[in-house]
C-alpha positions as CSV (number, residue, x, y, z in Angstrom):
1,M,19.5,25.7,17.4
2,G,20.3,29.0,15.7
3,I,18.0,32.1,15.9
4,K,17.1,31.8,12.2
5,N,16.2,28.1,12.6
6,A,14.1,28.9,15.7
7,A,12.3,31.7,13.9
8,E,11.5,29.5,10.9
9,K,10.2,26.7,13.2
10,T,8.0,29.2,15.1
11,I,6.5,30.6,11.9
12,A,5.8,27.2,10.5
13,Y,4.2,26.1,13.8
14,A,2.0,29.3,13.7
15,K,0.8,28.5,10.2
16,R,-0.2,24.9,11.2
17,N,-1.7,25.6,14.6
18,G,-2.5,29.3,15.0
19,A,-0.9,32.3,16.6
20,K,-2.1,31.5,20.2
21,A,-0.7,28.0,20.1
22,A,2.6,29.3,18.7
23,F,2.8,31.9,21.5
24,F,2.4,29.2,24.2
25,A,4.8,26.9,22.4
26,A,7.5,29.6,22.1
27,L,7.0,30.7,25.7
28,E,7.3,27.1,26.9
29,R,10.5,26.6,24.9
30,V,12.1,29.7,26.4
31,T,11.1,28.5,29.9
32,D,12.5,25.1,29.3
33,K,15.8,26.4,27.9
34,L,16.2,28.6,31.0
35,K,15.7,25.5,33.2
36,D,17.9,23.2,31.1
37,K,21.2,22.7,32.8
38,Y,22.1,19.5,30.9
39,E,25.7,18.6,30.4
40,Y,26.8,15.3,29.0
41,M,29.4,13.7,31.3
42,P,31.3,11.0,29.4
43,P,32.5,8.0,31.4
44,S,36.0,8.4,32.9
45,K,39.0,6.8,31.4
46,E,39.3,4.6,34.6
47,A,35.7,3.5,34.2
48,L,36.1,2.5,30.6
49,E,39.3,0.6,31.4
50,E,37.5,-1.3,34.1
51,Q,34.6,-2.1,31.7
52,T,37.2,-3.4,29.2
53,R,38.8,-5.6,31.8
54,E,35.4,-7.0,32.7
55,Y,34.6,-7.7,29.0
56,K,38.0,-9.5,28.5
57,A,37.3,-11.7,31.4
58,L,33.9,-12.7,30.0
59,A,35.4,-13.2,26.6
60,E,38.1,-15.5,27.9
61,A,35.4,-17.5,29.7
62,G,33.4,-17.7,26.4
63,N,30.5,-15.9,28.0
64,S,30.2,-12.6,26.1
65,V,27.0,-11.6,24.2
66,R,27.8,-10.7,20.6
67,F,26.4,-7.5,19.0
68,S,25.8,-6.6,15.4
69,I,25.5,-2.8,14.7
70,V,23.8,-2.3,11.4
71,V,24.3,1.1,9.6
72,P,22.8,1.9,6.2
73,L,25.1,4.3,4.3
74,F,24.2,6.7,1.5
75,N,26.5,9.5,0.4
76,T,27.5,10.0,4.0
77,P,29.8,13.0,4.5
78,E,33.4,11.9,5.2
79,K,33.6,13.6,8.6
80,Y,30.3,12.0,9.9
81,L,31.3,8.6,8.5
82,K,34.7,8.6,10.3
83,E,33.2,9.8,13.6
84,M,30.4,7.2,13.5
85,I,32.8,4.3,12.8
86,E,35.2,5.4,15.5
87,S,32.4,5.7,18.1
88,V,32.0,1.9,17.6
89,I,35.7,1.1,17.4
90,Y,36.3,2.8,20.8
91,Q,33.6,0.8,22.6
92,S,34.8,-0.5,26.0
93,Y,33.0,-3.8,25.1
94,G,34.7,-5.6,22.3
95,N,32.4,-8.4,21.0
96,W,30.8,-6.6,18.2
97,E,30.6,-6.4,14.4
98,L,29.8,-3.2,12.5
99,I,27.9,-3.9,9.3
100,L,27.9,-1.1,6.8
101,A,25.4,-1.5,4.0
102,D,26.3,1.2,1.4
103,A,23.9,2.2,-1.3
104,S,26.1,5.1,-2.6
105,A,27.1,5.1,-6.2
106,K,30.8,4.4,-5.4
107,T,32.5,2.2,-2.9
108,S,34.0,4.0,0.1
109,D,37.8,4.0,0.3
110,I,37.5,5.3,3.9
111,V,35.5,2.3,5.1
112,L,37.7,-0.1,3.2
113,E,40.7,1.3,5.1
114,Y,38.9,0.9,8.5
115,A,37.8,-2.6,7.5
116,K,41.4,-3.6,6.6
117,D,42.6,-2.6,10.0
118,D,39.7,-4.1,12.0
119,P,38.1,-7.4,10.8
120,R,35.0,-6.6,12.9
121,I,34.0,-4.0,10.4
122,K,32.0,-5.6,7.5
123,Y,31.4,-3.5,4.4
124,Y,28.9,-4.4,1.8
125,H,28.5,-2.2,-1.3
126,L,24.9,-2.6,-2.5
127,E,24.2,-2.9,-6.2
128,T,21.1,-0.8,-6.0
129,N,19.6,1.7,-3.6
130,G,16.4,0.1,-2.4
131,G,15.5,2.7,0.2
132,I,16.5,2.8,3.8
133,S,14.4,-0.2,4.9
134,E,15.6,-2.5,2.2
135,N,19.2,-1.4,2.6
136,T,19.1,-1.9,6.3
137,N,17.4,-5.3,5.9
138,K,20.3,-6.4,3.7
139,G,22.6,-5.5,6.5
140,I,20.5,-7.3,9.0
141,A,20.6,-10.4,6.9
142,K,24.4,-10.4,7.2
143,A,24.4,-10.0,11.0
144,T,25.7,-12.8,13.1
145,G,25.2,-11.3,16.6
146,D,22.9,-12.4,19.4
147,Y,21.5,-8.9,19.4
148,I,21.3,-6.3,16.5
149,G,21.5,-2.6,17.1
150,L,20.5,0.2,14.8
151,L,22.7,3.2,14.3
152,D,22.2,6.1,11.8
153,H,25.1,6.9,9.5
154,D,25.7,10.4,11.0
155,D,25.1,9.6,14.7
156,L,27.4,8.5,17.6
157,L,27.4,5.9,20.3
158,T,28.8,6.7,23.7
159,P,31.9,4.6,24.5
160,D,30.1,2.6,27.1
161,A,26.9,1.9,25.1
162,L,27.5,-1.8,24.3
163,Y,28.9,-2.5,27.8
164,E,25.7,-1.1,29.4
165,V,23.5,-3.2,27.1
166,A,25.5,-6.3,27.7
167,R,25.4,-5.8,31.5
168,L,21.6,-5.6,31.3
169,I,21.4,-8.8,29.2
170,R,23.6,-10.7,31.6
171,Q,21.5,-9.6,34.6
172,S,18.4,-11.0,32.8
173,M,20.2,-14.2,32.0
174,K,21.3,-14.7,35.6
175,K,17.9,-13.9,37.0
176,N,16.2,-16.4,34.7
177,W,18.9,-19.1,35.0
178,L,19.6,-19.2,31.3
179,A,22.8,-20.2,29.4
180,R,22.2,-19.2,25.8
181,Y,21.8,-15.6,24.8
182,S,19.2,-16.6,22.2
183,D,17.0,-17.6,25.1
184,C,17.1,-14.3,26.9
185,P,13.6,-13.0,27.3
186,I,14.5,-9.4,26.5
187,R,13.5,-8.7,22.9
188,L,14.1,-4.9,22.9
189,I,16.4,-2.6,24.8
190,Y,16.4,1.1,24.5
191,S,18.4,3.9,26.2
192,D,18.2,7.6,26.8
193,E,19.7,9.9,24.2
194,D,20.7,13.5,23.6
195,K,21.4,15.7,20.6
196,Y,24.8,16.8,19.4
197,D,25.4,20.2,17.7
198,D,28.5,19.5,15.7
199,T,29.0,23.2,14.8
200,R,29.3,24.2,18.4
201,E,30.4,20.8,19.7
202,I,27.8,20.7,22.5
203,F,25.3,18.2,23.7
204,Y,21.8,19.3,24.6
205,E,18.2,18.2,25.0
206,C,18.7,15.1,27.0
207,H,15.7,12.8,26.4
208,S,15.3,10.9,29.6
209,K,12.7,8.2,28.7
210,P,10.3,6.4,30.9
211,S,10.1,2.6,31.3
212,F,8.1,0.9,28.6
213,N,4.7,2.7,28.1
214,M,2.5,1.2,25.5
215,D,0.1,4.2,25.0
216,Y,3.0,6.7,25.0
217,L,4.5,4.7,22.2
218,F,1.2,4.9,20.4
219,S,1.6,8.7,20.6
220,N,5.2,9.1,19.7
221,N,8.3,7.1,18.8
222,Y,9.9,7.8,22.2
223,I,12.1,4.7,22.0
224,C,14.0,6.0,19.0
225,H,17.8,5.7,19.8
226,F,19.7,3.7,21.0
227,A,17.7,0.5,20.2
228,I,18.9,-3.0,20.2
229,L,16.7,-6.0,19.4
230,R,17.2,-9.7,19.8
231,S,18.4,-11.1,16.5
232,D,15.6,-13.6,15.9
233,V,13.0,-10.9,16.5
234,I,14.4,-8.3,14.1
235,K,15.2,-10.9,11.5
236,R,11.6,-12.1,11.6
237,L,9.9,-8.7,11.7
238,K,12.3,-6.8,9.4
239,L,11.9,-3.2,8.4
240,R,9.1,-2.4,5.9
241,G,9.7,-0.2,2.9
242,Q,6.2,1.2,2.8
243,F,6.9,3.0,6.0
244,D,10.3,4.5,5.0
245,G,10.9,7.6,7.1
246,A,9.2,5.9,10.1
247,Q,10.6,2.5,9.5
248,D,12.1,2.2,13.0
249,Y,8.8,3.4,14.6
250,D,6.9,0.8,12.6
251,L,9.4,-1.9,13.8
252,F,9.2,-0.8,17.4
253,L,5.4,-0.8,17.3
254,R,5.2,-4.3,15.9
255,C,7.9,-5.6,18.3
256,C,6.2,-4.1,21.4
257,T,2.6,-4.8,20.6
258,E,3.5,-8.4,20.0
259,A,4.7,-8.6,23.6
260,A,2.3,-6.1,25.2
261,L,-1.0,-7.1,23.6
262,E,-0.4,-10.8,22.7
263,M,1.8,-12.1,25.5
264,P,1.2,-12.0,29.3
265,T,4.8,-11.2,30.4
266,C,5.8,-8.2,28.4
267,G,7.3,-6.6,31.5
268,N,10.6,-8.5,31.1
269,Q,10.7,-8.4,27.3
270,I,11.2,-4.6,26.8
271,A,13.9,-2.9,28.9
272,H,15.0,0.7,29.3
273,I,18.5,1.8,30.3
274,G,18.2,5.2,32.0
275,K,21.4,6.6,30.7
276,V,22.5,8.5,27.6
277,L,24.1,6.0,25.2
278,Y,23.4,7.7,21.9
279,H,24.2,11.2,20.5
280,W,21.8,12.3,17.7
281,R,23.7,14.6,15.5
282,C,22.0,17.8,14.4
283,H,22.8,19.6,11.2
284,K,20.7,21.7,8.8
285,N,19.3,18.7,7.0
286,S,18.7,16.4,10.0
287,T,15.3,15.6,11.5
288,A,16.8,16.3,14.9
289,A,17.6,19.9,14.1
290,N,14.7,20.6,11.8
291,P,11.6,18.3,12.1
292,A,10.0,19.8,9.0
293,S,12.9,18.6,6.9
294,K,11.3,15.2,6.6
295,T,7.5,15.8,6.8
296,Y,7.0,12.5,4.8
297,A,8.4,10.7,7.8
298,Y,5.5,11.9,10.0
299,E,2.9,10.8,7.4
300,A,4.7,7.4,7.4
301,G,4.4,7.3,11.2
302,K,0.7,7.9,11.0
303,A,0.4,5.1,8.4
304,A,2.3,2.7,10.7
305,L,-0.2,3.4,13.5
306,E,-3.2,3.0,11.1
307,D,-1.7,-0.4,10.1
308,L,-1.4,-1.3,13.8
309,C,-5.0,-0.4,14.4
310,K,-6.1,-2.5,11.5
311,R,-4.0,-5.5,12.5
312,Y,-5.5,-5.5,16.0
313,N,-9.0,-4.8,14.9
314,M,-9.1,-1.5,16.6
315,N,-12.0,0.7,15.5
316,A,-10.0,3.9,15.6
317,E,-8.7,6.9,13.6
318,V,-5.2,8.2,13.9
319,E,-4.8,12.0,14.3
320,M,-1.6,13.9,13.7
321,L,-1.2,16.4,16.5
322,Q,0.1,20.0,16.3
323,H,3.7,18.9,17.1
324,L,5.3,17.0,14.2
325,G,5.9,13.3,15.0
326,F,3.2,13.2,17.7
327,Y,-0.1,11.3,17.3
328,R,-3.4,10.5,18.9
329,I,-5.5,7.3,18.4
330,N,-9.2,8.2,18.7
331,Y,-11.2,5.1,19.5
332,E,-14.8,4.6,18.5
333,P,-17.1,4.4,20.3
334,D,-14.5,4.2,23.1
335,I,-11.2,2.6,24.0
336,F,-12.8,-0.4,25.8
337,G,-14.3,-1.8,22.6
338,S,-10.8,-2.0,20.9
339,R,-8.5,-2.6,23.8
340,K,-9.0,-5.5,26.1
341,D,-5.9,-4.5,28.0
342,V,-7.3,-1.3,29.3
343,G,-9.3,-1.2,32.6
344,C,-9.9,2.6,32.9
345,I,-9.2,5.9,31.2
346,G,-9.2,9.3,32.8
347,G,-8.5,13.0,32.2
348,K,-6.9,15.9,34.0
349,I,-8.2,18.4,36.6
350,L,-7.3,22.1,36.5
351,N,-7.7,24.6,39.3
352,K,-9.2,28.1,38.9
353,K,-5.7,29.4,38.0
354,G,-5.5,27.0,35.0
355,R,-2.9,24.8,36.6
356,L,-2.9,21.1,36.4
357,V,-3.6,19.8,40.0
358,Y,-4.9,16.2,39.6
359,G,-5.2,13.5,37.0
360,A,-2.6,10.8,36.6
361,Y,-0.5,9.4,39.4
362,T,2.9,7.7,39.6
363,K,3.4,4.7,41.9
364,D,4.5,6.9,44.8
365,G,1.4,9.0,44.5
366,T,3.0,12.0,42.7
367,V,0.6,13.9,40.4
368,M,2.1,13.8,36.9
369,Y,2.9,17.2,35.4
370,K,1.5,18.9,38.6
371,N,1.2,22.7,38.3
372,L,1.8,22.7,34.6
373,P,0.2,25.9,33.2
374,E,-2.8,25.7,30.9
375,G,-1.6,25.7,27.2
376,Y,1.7,24.1,28.0
377,S,2.6,20.7,26.5
378,G,5.1,19.4,29.1
379,G,8.4,20.2,27.5
380,Y,10.0,19.4,24.1
381,Q,8.7,15.8,24.2
382,H,5.1,17.2,24.8
383,R,4.2,14.3,27.1
384,A,1.6,16.2,29.0
385,V,-0.8,16.3,26.0
386,L,-0.4,12.7,25.0
387,H,-2.1,9.4,25.8
388,Q,0.0,7.4,28.2
389,D,-0.2,4.6,30.7
390,C,0.0,5.6,34.3
391,Y,-0.1,3.9,37.8
392,A,-3.5,5.4,38.8
393,L,-6.1,7.9,37.7
394,D,-8.1,10.5,39.7
395,I,-11.5,8.9,40.4
396,R,-13.2,12.3,39.8
397,C,-12.6,12.2,36.0
398,I,-12.5,8.6,35.0
399,A,-14.3,6.0,32.8
400,V,-14.2,2.4,33.8
401,R,-14.7,-0.8,31.8
402,E,-18.4,-1.8,32.2
403,E,-17.7,-5.1,34.0
404,L,-15.4,-3.3,36.5
405,I,-18.0,-0.7,37.6
406,P,-19.0,-2.8,40.6
407,V,-15.3,-3.0,41.5
408,F,-15.0,0.8,41.3
409,E,-18.0,1.3,43.5
410,K,-16.8,-1.2,46.1
411,I,-13.4,0.3,46.3
412,T,-14.4,4.0,46.3
413,G,-17.7,3.8,48.1
414,V,-19.4,6.1,45.6
415,K,-21.7,5.6,42.7
416,Y,-20.0,5.4,39.3
417,V,-20.5,8.3,36.9
418,D,-18.6,8.6,33.6
419,V,-17.3,12.1,34.1
420,Y,-14.5,11.4,31.6
421,A,-16.9,10.9,28.7
422,E,-18.6,14.2,29.3
423,A,-15.3,16.1,29.6
424,L,-14.0,14.5,26.3
425,M,-17.3,15.3,24.5
426,K,-17.1,18.9,25.5
427,A,-13.5,19.0,24.3
428,Q,-14.6,17.8,20.8
429,L,-17.3,20.5,20.4
430,P,-16.8,22.9,17.5
431,S,-14.9,26.0,18.6
432,D,-12.9,28.9,17.2
433,T,-10.9,27.6,14.2
434,E,-7.8,29.3,15.5
435,K,-7.7,27.0,18.6
436,T,-5.9,23.7,18.7
437,A,-7.6,20.6,19.9
438,D,-5.9,20.8,23.3
439,E,-6.9,24.5,23.7
440,K,-10.5,23.6,22.8
441,A,-10.4,21.0,25.6
442,D,-9.2,23.6,28.1
443,N,-11.8,26.3,27.1
444,N,-14.7,23.9,27.1
445,A,-13.8,22.1,30.3
446,P,-16.9,21.7,32.6
447,E,-16.8,23.1,36.1
448,M,-16.5,20.4,38.8
449,A,-19.9,20.0,40.6
450,D,-19.8,16.5,41.9
451,D,-21.4,15.9,45.3
452,R,-20.3,12.3,45.3
453,F,-17.0,13.3,46.9
454,I,-18.3,16.2,49.1
455,E,-17.5,14.3,52.3
456,L,-14.0,13.3,51.2
457,N,-10.9,15.5,51.5
458,E,-8.1,15.5,48.8
459,D,-5.9,13.0,50.7
460,E,-8.8,10.5,50.9
461,I,-9.7,11.0,47.2
462,K,-6.0,10.4,46.3
463,A,-5.9,7.2,48.5
464,L,-9.0,5.8,46.8
465,S,-7.6,6.7,43.3
466,M,-4.4,4.8,44.1
467,K,-6.3,1.8,45.5
468,F,-8.3,1.5,42.4
469,G,-5.2,1.9,40.2
470,E,-3.5,-0.9,42.2
471,E,-6.5,-3.1,41.6
472,M,-6.1,-2.5,37.8
473,K,-2.5,-3.5,38.0
474,R,-3.4,-6.6,40.0
475,R,-5.8,-7.6,37.2
476,G,-3.1,-7.0,34.5
477,L,-5.0,-4.0,33.1
478,R,-3.8,-0.6,32.0
479,S,-4.9,2.7,33.3
480,V,-4.7,5.2,30.4
481,W,-4.4,9.0,30.9
482,D,-6.0,11.2,28.3
483,P,-5.2,14.9,28.9
484,R,-7.6,16.1,26.2
485,A,-10.4,15.4,28.6
486,L,-10.4,17.8,31.5
487,I,-12.5,19.3,34.3
488,R,-12.0,22.3,36.5
489,I,-12.3,22.6,40.3
490,T,-12.4,25.6,42.5
491,E,-9.9,25.5,45.5
């Protein structure tokens, strides 16, 4: 990002959220850039050749999954168009078709030349421009693959993208003793991604994504690119034009909530590949380089979440957060009345220096975002200020579903007190208008004065927190972290 672009973003941010929030955001960005040593390492020539040999053996045996890559075109610059097409042509995995649905006024001679040389490239010039959802749906309708992937007209796939996706699908097929790819339980596959600055020809801001996390998805479209869906799922759900700008987010929300909130086995239906398979091109008009360039997209994202709440009878309001494209669902009177999948919800705990010390835990007992300074959001994806599922919550700042209170007291050996509700209530008290919601939470955080745990040391409290989290997992319930609610302790 250039200096001018960065300055413009900082000024816009300050206008939306106040000078103090802008200061912390700028400070965090500088800190993150100093720490960022990311360098994209493409697969070697030898590795790609081995992948191609493996694909050809599968193809000869009639056992290769077929992919359809759907790209809506509209006045795509010639350079971007060529590079996007060639990123598909040079895949190490060969069983694909590239479907280009072009709503430009004129047909593309460039694409017609590519299609003449490679019959896997299917070009459809649309009579009218119906918007990105309708145009993409027309391409999806033409797709013949077992799985359908979405690719933007100015972005790039890594050369091993389809190979890695195919390998994951084959692993699932083998594990489940299945023969037909249409029977594969995986409905959605997504990968890590990075950004590509085409003026400097560098890759940066690697987005290393977590495994499927329902509440994180309710906060932000972290799935984004590269996403591939099973053909029957995407052809049934389709993209919806009323959410243009956030049409992919709306699709992912519907696809994932179907599995996570309606079906008992969502764990094997949504899969993550922890490897960069997609380069998101950045130029002056792209959302990747300048989020404010498409503010309508963020309103559409909010509308998609509101539609989801209505569809699942959630009594809730959707709040747009200070960072564009990030949201918060506020449940009334609480999350338990709207979400039968949630067993507990908890906040974060700060020490006297304003550092995050306890709150949410990973499976190995690591404190998520440990030592993050007060006022920081957790990096450019701002995860540390978002609702998200976690393995366990600290029992000192937690709310538990009413019917599970006896379980909590049996496991922990202490009387249940809803400290989380008090912490969240204080965060929502009126405060200085210059402060953001997250800053209000920090400044109003109650001091920790809980004698229930006076005889327990930190290791014992952590062990009990993990044990209760494990019980939630055993019951198939989510533990949701809400960093807006916080308390302070003195150490």
